[in-house]
C-alpha positions in Angstrom: 195.2 144.4 135.9 193.6 146.7 133.7 192.5 149.9 135.7 189.1 150.4 136.0 187.8 153.7 134.3 185.8 156.0 136.4 181.9 155.8 136.4 181.3 159.2 134.6 183.5 158.0 131.6 181.3 154.8 131.3 178.2 156.5 131.5 177.8 157.5 128.0 178.3 153.8 126.9 175.9 152.6 129.3 173.2 155.0 128.1 173.8 154.0 124.6 173.6 150.3 125.6 170.5 151.0 127.4 168.6 153.3 124.7 169.7 150.1 122.1 168.0 147.5 124.3 165.0 149.7 124.6 164.6 150.2 121.0 165.1 146.1 120.5 162.2 145.8 122.9 160.1 148.1 121.2 160.6 146.9 117.8 160.4 143.0 118.7 158.8 142.6 122.2 156.7 145.1 124.0 155.5 148.3 123.0 153.4 150.8 125.2 150.3 152.3 123.7 148.1 155.2 125.1 144.4 154.6 125.3 143.1 157.6 122.8 139.4 157.4 123.5 136.3 156.0 125.6 135.6 153.2 123.0 137.1 150.4 125.2 135.3 151.4 128.6 135.2 149.8 130.9 137.9 147.3 130.1 140.1 150.3 129.4 139.9 154.0 130.1 141.0 157.0 128.1 144.7 157.7 129.0 145.4 154.2 130.2 148.8 153.0 129.0 148.7 149.3 127.8 151.7 146.9 126.9 151.4 145.5 123.4 153.2 142.0 122.8 154.9 142.2 119.2 156.7 139.0 119.8 154.1 136.5 119.3 153.3 137.5 115.5 157.0 136.7 114.9 156.1 133.1 115.2 153.3 133.1 113.0 150.3 133.5 115.6 147.4 135.4 114.4 144.7 137.3 116.4 142.4 135.2 118.1 138.8 135.9 119.1 138.4 137.8 122.3 141.9 139.3 122.4 142.3 143.1 122.5 144.6 144.3 119.7 146.4 147.4 118.6 146.3 147.8 114.7 147.2 150.5 111.9 144.5 152.4 110.8 143.3 149.8 108.0 141.4 152.3 105.8 141.3 156.1 107.0 139.2 155.3 109.9 140.7 158.2 111.6 141.0 160.5 108.9 139.1 163.3 110.7 141.1 163.0 114.0 143.6 165.3 114.8 147.2 164.1 115.5 148.5 165.4 119.0 151.5 167.9 118.8 154.5 166.5 120.4 158.0 168.0 121.4 161.5 166.4 120.5 161.8 164.7 123.9 158.4 163.0 123.7 159.4 162.0 120.0 162.7 160.7 120.9 161.1 158.7 124.0 158.5 157.4 121.7 160.9 156.2 119.1 162.7 153.8 121.4 159.6 152.7 123.1 159.9 154.5 126.6 156.2 156.1 126.0 153.4 155.8 123.7 153.8 157.3 120.2 151.3 160.2 120.0 151.6 160.5 116.1 151.0 156.9 114.9 147.3 156.6 114.0 146.6 153.2 115.6 143.4 151.8 117.0 142.7 149.5 119.7 139.5 147.3 119.7 138.6 143.7 120.5 138.7 141.0 118.2 135.1 139.3 117.9 135.5 137.7 114.3 138.4 135.9 112.5 138.6 134.7 109.0 135.7 132.4 108.1 133.6 133.6 111.1 129.9 134.8 110.3 128.8 137.7 112.8 125.3 138.8 113.2 123.6 141.4 115.1 119.9 141.8 115.3 118.0 144.3 117.4 119.8 144.8 120.9 121.5 141.6 120.6 123.2 139.5 121.6 126.0 139.3 119.1 126.4 135.9 117.4 129.6 134.3 116.1 128.8 131.4 114.0 125.3 131.0 115.2 126.6 131.0 119.1 125.5 134.0 121.1 128.3 135.6 123.0 127.9 136.2 127.0 129.7 139.8 127.2 130.0 141.1 130.4 132.8 143.4 129.6 130.2 145.6 127.5 129.9 149.1 128.8 127.1 149.2 131.5 123.9 150.5 130.1 125.1 149.6 126.5 123.5 146.7 124.5 125.7 144.3 122.9 124.4 145.4 119.4 123.4 148.9 118.4 120.1 149.4 116.7 121.4 152.4 114.5 122.3 152.0 110.8 125.5 150.0 110.7 125.0 148.4 114.1 122.7 145.9 112.5 124.5 143.4 110.2 125.4 140.0 109.0 128.8 139.5 107.6 131.3 136.8 107.1 135.3 137.6 107.6 137.4 136.8 104.8 140.5 134.8 105.3 143.4 137.0 106.5 141.2 139.5 108.3 139.4 140.4 111.4 136.1 142.0 112.5 136.8 144.2 115.7 134.3 146.1 118.1 134.7 148.2 121.0 133.5 147.4 124.4 131.7 150.6 124.7 129.4 149.3 121.9 127.7 152.8 121.5 130.7 154.8 121.6 132.9 152.9 119.1 133.5 153.8 115.4 134.7 150.0 114.9 134.3 147.6 112.0 130.5 148.0 112.1 130.8 152.0 110.9 133.0 151.3 107.9 131.2 148.5 106.0 130.7 150.7 103.1 134.0 152.0 102.7 137.1 150.0 101.3 137.9 146.7 103.2 134.1 146.7 104.3 135.1 147.2 107.8 137.4 144.4 107.9 141.0 144.7 109.5 143.7 142.8 107.6 145.9 140.7 110.0 148.9 142.5 108.7 147.7 145.6 109.7 148.1 144.1 113.3 150.7 145.7 115.7 150.1 143.1 118.5 148.0 142.1 121.3 147.5 144.1 124.2 148.3 142.2 127.4 148.9 144.4 130.4 147.3 147.6 131.7 150.3 149.2 132.7 149.4 152.7 134.1 148.2 154.0 136.0 149.4 151.8 138.6 146.0 151.4 140.3 144.7 150.0 137.2 147.7 147.6 136.7 145.8 144.3 135.4 145.9 141.8 132.6 143.7 141.3 129.6 142.8 138.0 129.2 140.4 136.5 126.5 136.6 136.1 128.1 135.4 132.7 128.6 132.6 133.0 125.9 135.0 132.8 123.0 135.9 129.4 124.0 132.3 128.0 124.0 131.5 124.7 122.3 130.6 124.9 118.7 131.8 128.4 118.0 135.0 127.3 116.1 133.8 126.5 112.4 136.5 128.1 110.7 137.3 127.2 107.1 
């Protein structure tokens, strides 16, 4: 019978296997993401850690209305935002998915419109999708569903393969509304989506899932072409 090697001799191999598994999980299954701002309050708080489902898009599924998604900056939306400094250990841990990356310029918002949808904001709201008013209890307390400033009033139709996204803290979110006059017209290409945020994983006291609000399933809202 083959003599079992001491644990200390097997430890390096076990560490390598664990790191490879972590890298595979980050690449194909789940990735941690740190909430960088207050734009998704109170659904998400600055500093929360969410887990992002990266597997579903591999099977051809596209983001749906109501989902909270992480996406790559589609057109220098973050050009004036500084990139946090990280040390070598933080970079290594983020590379394998054990902690969120501080260097990737990604954003997190709620999908309110998909290809073919017409969205409209008049006055303080409500926000309408294909003529249907949304009931949005997740909007930050004290905010209105629509902002009355320039950019906050709009009527747009989302082109195929794109999304219209908004933050839940409507009066503190630089989302699709405020990039309408830039390349891309505020639309987020589906190809730029990293995945759907499904769980608030940290801090432990805020552990929760992120379901799609019922208002996005109301009768008559789905008139996609």
